[in-house]
C-alpha positions in Angstrom: 7.5 8.0 -19.9 8.1 9.8 -16.7 5.8 12.1 -15.4 7.3 15.3 -14.3 10.1 15.9 -11.5 8.1 13.7 -8.8 6.2 10.5 -8.7 4.1 8.6 -6.7 6.1 7.4 -3.0 4.1 4.2 -2.8 5.5 0.9 -2.2 7.1 1.1 0.9 4.4 2.9 2.8 1.7 0.4 1.0 4.4 -2.3 2.3 4.4 -0.3 6.0 0.6 -0.6 6.0 0.1 -4.2 4.9 -2.1 -2.7 2.2 -2.3 -4.2 -0.8 -3.0 -2.2 -4.6 -6.6 -4.1 -5.1 -7.6 -2.9 -1.9 -6.6 0.4 -2.3 -8.2 0.4 -5.6 -12.0 -0.7 -4.0 -11.9 1.7 -1.1 -11.0 4.2 -3.7 -13.4 3.4 -6.3 -10.9 3.0 -8.8 -10.2 0.7 -11.2 -7.6 -1.5 -10.1 -5.8 -1.2 -13.7 -5.6 2.6 -12.9 -3.8 2.0 -9.1 -1.3 0.0 -11.4 -0.4 3.0 -13.5 0.3 5.0 -10.4 2.4 2.0 -9.2 4.6 1.5 -12.3 4.6 5.2 -12.5 2.8 5.2 -15.8 0.3 7.6 -14.7 0.0 9.9 -11.7 -3.2 10.4 -9.8 -5.0 13.9 -9.7 -4.3 16.2 -6.6 -7.9 15.4 -4.9 -7.2 11.4 -5.6 -3.7 12.1 -3.9 -5.1 13.4 -0.9 -7.8 10.5 -0.5 -4.9 7.8 -0.9 -3.2 10.2 2.1 -6.1 10.2 4.4 -6.7 6.0 3.4 -3.3 4.9 4.5 -3.2 7.7 7.2 0.0 9.6 6.3 1.0 13.2 5.9 0.5 14.1 2.0 3.9 15.0 1.3 5.4 11.6 2.3 3.3 10.1 -0.7 5.4 12.7 -2.9 9.4 12.2 -3.1 11.4 14.5 -5.4 13.0 12.7 -8.1 14.8 15.4 -9.9 18.6 14.6 -11.3 20.9 17.4 -10.5 
């Protein structure tokens, strides 16, 4: 199931920073299964959580979102 026109841009940023999804889940106080769903694009974080992810990763929030709409 695709969620809208955007999906969380996660893999390369996480890899650049050397961050594991388990660490991110612990830092955000989220269930690891929830973070896994974000990684697999089965669900998306709310905007507050997306902003927290950007803060934790020390990146601009725009970098976490990529446009996936095909024209």
